[in-house]
C-alpha positions as a printed Julia matrix, in Angstrom:
301×3 Matrix{Float64}:
 170.74  96.43   49.44
 173.38  93.9    50.47
 172.7   94.72   54.1
 168.97  94.1    53.6
 169.66  90.77   51.91
 171.91  89.71   54.79
 169.29  90.68   57.35
 166.55  88.84   55.46
 168.72  85.75   55.17
 169.52  85.8    58.88
 165.86  86.15   59.81
 164.88  83.31   57.5
 167.4   81.04   59.21
 166.05  82.0    62.63
 162.48  81.32   61.51
 163.52  77.93   60.13
 165.26  77.05   63.39
 162.18  77.99   65.38
 159.54  76.18   63.38
 161.09  73.24   61.59
 160.89  70.19   63.83
 164.24  68.57   64.56
 166.44  71.54   63.66
 169.12  72.3    66.27
 171.14  75.4    67.09
 174.54  73.83   66.5
 175.89  71.56   63.78
 179.21  70.68   62.18
 179.63  74.24   60.88
 179.97  75.28   64.55
 182.47  72.51   65.27
 179.76  70.39   66.89
 179.83  66.67   66.15
 176.79  65.16   67.79
 177.64  61.5    67.3
 181.03  61.95   68.97
 179.38  63.62   71.97
 176.8   60.83   72.18
 179.54  58.17   72.3
 181.2   59.97   75.22
 177.94  60.41   77.13
 177.06  56.75   76.65
 180.01  55.89   78.89
 178.22  57.32   81.95
 175.15  55.21   82.8
 172.66  55.61   85.62
 169.1   56.78   86.06
 166.5   57.37   83.38
 164.22  59.96   81.83
 160.67  58.64   81.97
 157.76  59.94   79.9
 154.1   59.25   80.57
 151.54  60.56   78.06
 148.03  61.01   79.46
 144.79  60.85   77.46
 144.13  64.43   78.65
 146.99  65.63   76.44
 149.31  66.2    79.41
 152.71  64.56   79.41
 154.67  63.88   82.6
 158.45  63.88   82.18
 160.26  62.47   85.22
 163.97  62.88   85.98
 164.62  59.55   87.66
 167.95  59.08   89.43
 166.99  59.41   93.11
 170.18  57.89   94.55
 172.01  60.98   93.19
 169.25  63.56   93.72
 168.21  63.03   90.1
 171.54  64.23   88.75
 171.9   63.9    84.98
 174.12  61.01   83.97
 175.43  60.91   80.41
 172.78  58.35   79.47
 170.06  60.56   80.94
 171.22  63.45   78.76
 170.89  61.17   75.74
 167.47  59.97   76.88
 166.29  63.55   77.37
 166.99  64.24   73.69
 165.1   61.06   72.75
 162.09  62.15   74.81
 162.14  65.64   73.29
 162.05  64.08   69.82
 159.15  61.87   70.93
 157.29  64.92   72.23
 157.94  66.83   69.0
 155.97  64.09   67.24
 153.15  63.77   69.81
 150.41  65.48   67.83
 147.76  64.95   70.53
 149.88  66.63   73.22
 148.91  69.95   74.74
 150.81  70.29   78.02
 153.84  68.93   79.84
 154.9   68.66   83.49
 158.59  68.17   84.3
 159.39  66.79   87.74
 162.0   64.81   89.64
 161.53  61.46   91.34
 161.27  61.14   95.14
 160.55  64.76   96.06
 163.67  66.26   94.48
 163.81  68.04   91.12
 167.45  67.64   90.05
 170.94  68.36   91.37
 172.31  69.03   87.87
 175.08  67.06   86.17
 176.47  63.84   87.61
 179.96  64.73   88.85
 181.39  61.47   87.48
 180.64  62.67   83.96
 181.81  66.21   84.72
 185.19  64.99   86.03
 185.78  62.84   82.96
 184.86  65.61   80.52
 187.5   67.94   81.86
 188.87  69.84   78.86
 187.49  73.14   77.5
 186.68  71.3    74.27
 184.67  68.71   76.19
 182.87  71.43   78.1
 181.88  73.33   74.96
 180.74  70.13   73.21
 178.52  69.23   76.18
 177.3   72.83   76.31
 176.24  72.68   72.64
 174.57  69.29   73.1
 172.47  70.42   76.07
 171.69  73.84   74.56
 170.45  72.03   71.45
 168.29  69.71   73.53
 166.81  72.32   75.86
 166.17  74.8    73.06
 164.23  72.13   71.19
 162.43  71.4    74.47
 161.59  75.09   74.95
 160.19  75.28   71.41
 157.89  72.28   71.83
 154.29  73.19   70.9
 153.28  72.15   74.42
 152.62  74.43   77.39
 155.17  73.27   79.94
 155.57  73.66   83.69
 158.41  72.63   85.98
 157.17  71.08   89.22
 159.96  71.91   91.67
 160.16  69.84   94.84
 163.22  69.81   97.04
 166.34  71.03   95.26
 166.8   72.34   91.73
 170.56  72.87   91.57
 172.96  73.78   88.77
 171.78  72.13   85.57
 168.53  71.29   87.34
 167.93  75.0    87.91
 168.77  75.63   84.26
 166.22  73.05   83.12
 163.45  74.86   84.99
 164.09  77.97   82.88
 163.36  76.03   79.68
 159.77  75.5    80.86
 157.03  78.07   80.22
 156.05  78.12   83.9
 157.41  76.99   87.25
 155.59  75.8    90.39
 157.31  75.16   93.73
 156.48  73.39   96.93
 156.88  75.48  100.07
 160.16  73.89  101.21
 161.88  73.73   97.81
 164.78  75.86   96.58
 166.32  76.86   93.24
 170.06  77.47   93.25
 172.39  78.28   90.38
 175.53  76.9    92.01
 177.75  77.23   88.92
 179.92  80.0    90.35
 180.78  77.79   93.31
 182.0   75.18   90.79
 184.19  77.72   89.01
 182.02  77.89   85.89
 178.92  79.65   84.55
 175.62  78.12   83.36
 176.17  76.14   80.16
 172.74  74.74   79.26
 171.3   78.13   78.27
 170.09  78.88   81.78
 171.64  82.33   82.19
 170.19  83.58   78.91
 166.71  82.28   79.72
 166.89  83.51   83.33
 167.49  87.1    82.15
 164.33  86.88   80.07
 162.31  85.52   82.99
 163.37  87.87   85.81
 165.48  90.6    84.15
 169.22  91.22   84.14
 169.54  92.79   87.62
 167.73  89.99   89.42
 169.53  87.41   87.27
 172.89  88.79   88.4
 171.81  88.48   92.02
 170.66  84.89   91.53
 173.65  83.74   89.43
 176.17  85.35   91.79
 174.63  83.53   94.75
 173.65  86.75   96.49
 169.97  85.81   96.18
 168.96  82.25   97.01
 165.57  81.35   95.66
 163.44  79.71   98.29
 159.77  79.5    97.33
 158.82  82.88   98.82
 161.64  84.8    97.13
 161.1   82.98   93.83
 157.42  83.92   93.89
 158.21  87.51   94.84
 160.57  88.13   91.88
 158.4   86.33   89.34
 160.52  83.22   88.94
 157.57  80.98   89.79
 153.83  81.3    89.3
 152.61  79.73   92.51
 153.67  77.92   95.68
 151.72  74.69   95.99
 149.85  73.8    99.16
 151.1   70.23   99.42
 154.64  68.86   99.6
 153.53  65.25   99.13
 154.85  63.82   95.86
 151.52  62.48   94.63
 149.37  65.35   95.86
 151.54  68.12   94.42
 151.6   66.35   91.05
 147.81  66.4    91.16
 147.89  70.12   92.01
 150.23  70.78   89.09
 147.98  68.88   86.7
 144.92  70.87   87.8
 146.89  74.12   87.5
 148.03  73.26   83.97
 144.55  72.27   82.79
 143.41  75.91   82.81
 145.78  76.58   79.88
 145.07  73.52   77.74
 141.29  73.48   77.47
 140.51  73.06   73.79
 141.67  71.02   70.8
 145.38  70.19   70.44
 145.8   71.98   67.12
 144.68  75.28   68.66
 146.76  74.97   71.84
 149.84  74.0    69.83
 149.36  76.92   67.42
 149.04  79.29   70.39
 152.32  78.05   71.88
 154.12  78.36   68.53
 152.8   81.9    68.13
 154.09  82.92   71.56
 157.47  81.29   70.86
 157.71  83.31   67.65
 156.88  86.55   69.43
 159.57  85.81   71.99
 162.38  84.81   69.65
 161.79  86.61   66.34
 161.71  90.25   65.27
 158.3   91.86   64.8
 158.06  91.34   61.04
 159.03  87.67   61.18
 156.79  87.01   64.19
 153.8   88.56   62.43
 154.43  86.49   59.31
 154.63  83.36   61.45
 151.39  84.29   63.2
 149.75  84.67   59.79
 150.95  81.2    58.75
 149.67  79.69   62.0
 146.27  81.32   61.54
 146.06  79.43   58.25
 146.37  76.12   60.11
 143.3   76.72   62.31
 141.05  79.22   60.47
 138.13  77.32   58.98
 139.18  74.18   60.81
 136.87  71.9    62.81
 137.32  73.78   66.11
 136.75  77.15   64.43
 133.59  75.97   62.63
 132.21  74.34   65.76
 132.77  77.5    67.81
 131.06  79.68   65.19
 128.08  77.33   65.05
 127.85  77.29   68.85
 127.97  81.09   69.08
 125.39  81.35   66.32
 122.91  79.37   68.37
 123.26  81.79   71.29
 122.76  84.83   69.02
 119.42  83.64   67.61
């Protein structure tokens, strides 16, 4: 009985983490002190994370630090969390495109910040901060796609794995360069990569034995499609058109669909089914459901 109670308690915590907006993986009970980490990251300025919300329900999140191949400064890491919180509260949102400025996705962390955060304690604190942020990003009730132009290196490669889908231009490349830096992925990228392409392929990619140009990435299922254009404006247009096929319909339905899939991915069967039941209650008998029934009824007369 005690074992069953423990299991039930653990599952309840996981369900709460998945579905309660603003809940993070790590807190003070894990030795994580968010405000202390934020103060350290604030010391490393440069670049910005820009968010544009379209009337179509598509958001465009741009990693904007082109002088450093869109590397994440400390301030950009803080801004990413701010944008994730903003997206959590965007009730009209349905889809999201993540891209880098000036035809490059991202080269990962800014080395100035990395050099200054040199202790194991610093590394684990930054790891928890970015895992918190990207896990909340992954759980957004928005269907997301990474638009990969140029290089996606290190932390940039990790970020792509937090998106539901990935699109690449023909001359782009994804590289997990962590081993060359004497570390392993720390933003959750290894864990998510295994889920996307399987453990054997993930070992090849993480070890550097398999470099993911667009053809190889498409072949192993890392990306959905290689875009025809490499022009910054044109490929963004292609990505928007590609994403629209998934977000036709009212926001409440699209968002419930994404939450249902997230539950199926992260929870055990029983908990996922219970979550699906709860989500059905948010749309069954709603305006979109009633309108669809009325429309179908007309065709059946």
